[in-house]
BALOBA-1460 file (C-alpha; in Angstrom, 3 decimals):
// residues 117
<rec num="1" residu="m" x="-19.506" y="3.390" z="98.432"/>
<rec num="2" residu="p" x="-17.278" y="5.059" z="101.213"/>
<rec num="3" residu="e" x="-14.835" y="2.668" z="103.039"/>
<rec num="4" residu="l" x="-15.894" y="2.145" z="106.889"/>
<rec num="5" residu="p" x="-13.309" y="2.810" z="109.566"/>
<rec num="6" residu="q" x="-11.639" y="-0.006" z="111.106"/>
<rec num="7" residu="i" x="-12.317" y="-0.645" z="114.973"/>
<rec num="8" residu="p" x="-9.337" y="-1.349" z="116.826"/>
<rec num="9" residu="t" x="-9.621" y="-4.794" z="118.673"/>
<rec num="10" residu="s" x="-7.253" y="-3.950" z="121.476"/>
<rec num="11" residu="s" x="-7.075" y="-1.061" z="123.925"/>
<rec num="12" residu="p" x="-5.061" y="2.190" z="122.723"/>
<rec num="13" residu="g" x="-1.764" y="2.668" z="124.333"/>
<rec num="14" residu="p" x="1.062" y="0.394" z="125.350"/>
<rec num="15" residu="p" x="0.378" y="-3.208" z="126.215"/>
<rec num="16" residu="t" x="0.556" y="-3.808" z="129.917"/>
<rec num="17" residu="t" x="3.198" y="-6.341" z="131.155"/>
<rec num="18" residu="e" x="1.947" y="-6.511" z="134.764"/>
<rec num="19" residu="s" x="0.794" y="-9.812" z="135.939"/>
<rec num="20" residu="l" x="-2.633" y="-10.903" z="137.108"/>
<rec num="21" residu="p" x="-1.814" y="-10.930" z="140.838"/>
<rec num="22" residu="t" x="-0.242" y="-7.305" z="140.516"/>
<rec num="23" residu="l" x="-3.207" y="-6.214" z="138.873"/>
<rec num="24" residu="v" x="-5.566" y="-7.728" z="141.412"/>
<rec num="25" residu="t" x="-3.479" y="-6.217" z="144.131"/>
<rec num="26" residu="e" x="-3.672" y="-2.530" z="142.686"/>
<rec num="27" residu="l" x="-7.511" y="-3.143" z="142.049"/>
<rec num="28" residu="w" x="-7.891" y="-3.915" z="145.757"/>
<rec num="29" residu="e" x="-5.957" y="-1.166" z="146.786"/>
<rec num="30" residu="m" x="-7.910" y="1.026" z="144.785"/>
<rec num="31" residu="v" x="-11.147" y="-0.031" z="145.900"/>
<rec num="32" residu="v" x="-10.054" y="0.254" z="149.685"/>
<rec num="33" residu="g" x="-8.843" y="3.780" z="149.047"/>
<rec num="34" residu="y" x="-12.267" y="4.711" z="147.457"/>
<rec num="35" residu="a" x="-14.202" y="3.181" z="150.176"/>
<rec num="36" residu="k" x="-12.234" y="4.989" z="152.630"/>
<rec num="37" residu="q" x="-12.647" y="8.231" z="150.852"/>
<rec num="38" residu="q" x="-16.353" y="7.926" z="150.553"/>
<rec num="39" residu="t" x="-17.226" y="6.265" z="153.888"/>
<rec num="40" residu="v" x="-14.487" y="7.051" z="156.426"/>
<rec num="41" residu="e" x="-13.863" y="10.616" z="155.711"/>
<rec num="42" residu="p" x="-17.510" y="11.961" z="155.774"/>
<rec num="43" residu="v" x="-18.158" y="10.000" z="159.077"/>
<rec num="44" residu="k" x="-15.431" y="11.878" z="160.688"/>
<rec num="45" residu="g" x="-16.706" y="15.226" z="159.701"/>
<rec num="46" residu="l" x="-20.119" y="14.149" z="160.856"/>
<rec num="47" residu="l" x="-18.778" y="13.039" z="164.278"/>
<rec num="48" residu="g" x="-17.420" y="16.730" z="164.671"/>
<rec num="49" residu="f" x="-20.824" y="18.119" z="163.780"/>
<rec num="50" residu="l" x="-22.332" y="15.707" z="166.095"/>
<rec num="51" residu="g" x="-19.967" y="16.613" z="168.897"/>
<rec num="52" residu="f" x="-20.795" y="20.193" z="168.720"/>
<rec num="53" residu="g" x="-24.468" y="19.399" z="168.417"/>
<rec num="54" residu="i" x="-24.389" y="17.353" z="171.698"/>
<rec num="55" residu="a" x="-22.546" y="20.040" z="173.572"/>
<rec num="56" residu="g" x="-24.775" y="22.643" z="172.600"/>
<rec num="57" residu="a" x="-27.861" y="20.737" z="173.594"/>
<rec num="58" residu="v" x="-26.066" y="19.881" z="177.009"/>
<rec num="59" residu="l" x="-25.241" y="23.505" z="177.825"/>
<rec num="60" residu="t" x="-28.538" y="24.713" z="176.669"/>
<rec num="61" residu="s" x="-30.491" y="22.208" z="178.967"/>
<rec num="62" residu="f" x="-28.350" y="23.163" z="181.712"/>
<rec num="63" residu="g" x="-29.186" y="26.819" z="181.269"/>
<rec num="64" residu="l" x="-32.854" y="26.227" z="180.904"/>
<rec num="65" residu="v" x="-32.890" y="24.172" z="184.155"/>
<rec num="66" residu="l" x="-31.053" y="26.958" z="185.943"/>
<rec num="67" residu="l" x="-33.345" y="29.599" z="184.518"/>
<rec num="68" residu="a" x="-36.270" y="27.540" z="185.803"/>
<rec num="69" residu="l" x="-34.822" y="27.389" z="189.179"/>
<rec num="70" residu="a" x="-34.407" y="31.209" z="189.168"/>
<rec num="71" residu="g" x="-37.954" y="31.670" z="188.022"/>
<rec num="72" residu="l" x="-39.230" y="29.268" z="190.808"/>
<rec num="73" residu="r" x="-37.230" y="31.301" z="193.371"/>
<rec num="74" residu="v" x="-38.683" y="34.553" z="192.164"/>
<rec num="75" residu="i" x="-42.087" y="33.341" z="192.357"/>
<rec num="76" residu="q" x="-41.548" y="31.925" z="195.941"/>
<rec num="77" residu="v" x="-40.013" y="35.068" z="197.135"/>
<rec num="78" residu="e" x="-41.834" y="37.940" z="195.472"/>
<rec num="79" residu="t" x="-45.430" y="36.558" z="195.778"/>
<rec num="80" residu="t" x="-47.742" y="35.667" z="198.611"/>
<rec num="81" residu="l" x="-48.250" y="32.028" z="197.611"/>
<rec num="82" residu="h" x="-47.185" y="30.712" z="201.065"/>
<rec num="83" residu="g" x="-49.174" y="27.880" z="203.254"/>
<rec num="84" residu="h" x="-51.846" y="26.073" z="201.503"/>
<rec num="85" residu="l" x="-50.735" y="27.647" z="198.058"/>
<rec num="86" residu="s" x="-47.117" y="26.956" z="198.421"/>
<rec num="87" residu="w" x="-47.276" y="24.206" z="195.510"/>
<rec num="88" residu="l" x="-48.416" y="26.748" z="192.980"/>
<rec num="89" residu="p" x="-44.964" y="28.283" z="192.092"/>
<rec num="90" residu="y" x="-43.818" y="24.552" z="191.384"/>
<rec num="91" residu="l" x="-46.749" y="23.936" z="189.074"/>
<rec num="92" residu="i" x="-46.234" y="27.324" z="187.280"/>
<rec num="93" residu="v" x="-42.581" y="26.412" z="186.601"/>
<rec num="94" residu="v" x="-43.375" y="22.726" z="185.342"/>
<rec num="95" residu="a" x="-46.055" y="24.462" z="183.002"/>
<rec num="96" residu="v" x="-43.645" y="27.012" z="181.620"/>
<rec num="97" residu="a" x="-40.960" y="24.388" z="181.272"/>
<rec num="98" residu="g" x="-43.339" y="21.961" z="179.526"/>
<rec num="99" residu="a" x="-44.589" y="24.895" z="177.134"/>
<rec num="100" residu="i" x="-40.768" y="25.430" z="176.319"/>
<rec num="101" residu="a" x="-40.191" y="21.719" z="175.837"/>
<rec num="102" residu="g" x="-43.386" y="21.459" z="173.550"/>
<rec num="103" residu="l" x="-42.145" y="24.586" z="171.348"/>
<rec num="104" residu="a" x="-38.902" y="22.627" z="170.897"/>
<rec num="105" residu="v" x="-40.586" y="19.518" z="169.930"/>
<rec num="106" residu="r" x="-42.816" y="21.321" z="167.467"/>
<rec num="107" residu="a" x="-39.799" y="23.188" z="165.921"/>
<rec num="108" residu="i" x="-38.012" y="19.899" z="165.534"/>
<rec num="109" residu="t" x="-40.773" y="17.842" z="163.992"/>
<rec num="110" residu="k" x="-42.351" y="20.854" z="161.781"/>
<rec num="111" residu="p" x="-42.305" y="19.695" z="158.107"/>
<rec num="112" residu="s" x="-40.466" y="21.300" z="155.518"/>
<rec num="113" residu="r" x="-42.401" y="23.971" z="153.739"/>
<rec num="114" residu="d" x="-39.769" y="23.859" z="150.798"/>
<rec num="115" residu="k" x="-41.435" y="23.118" z="147.415"/>
<rec num="116" residu="e" x="-39.911" y="20.276" z="145.395"/>
<rec num="117" residu="g" x="-39.519" y="20.600" z="141.875"/>
């Protein structure tokens, strides 16, 4: 019958001579460093991404408002909607702006068509 190999009872390598408080301090520093690496650094990257997103949304909204005002002015000047129909250009601009907002909401809330698996 072959002889079974012996399993060492202690960890391989030289024995550690560090005291328990030193080991606990090193463990704490390692845990804090790992937590920063896994949480703080990704959040910093996310904040940059979020900043560009908010800036883009503000500028796009401002541009759409100016475009709506330009459309209103064109409708008021170039059509014969005066007198009792002077409210109609405002209704047209609000309807178009509402349609654009509806399309944006639909695009944002549209479920993904990616197949899982």
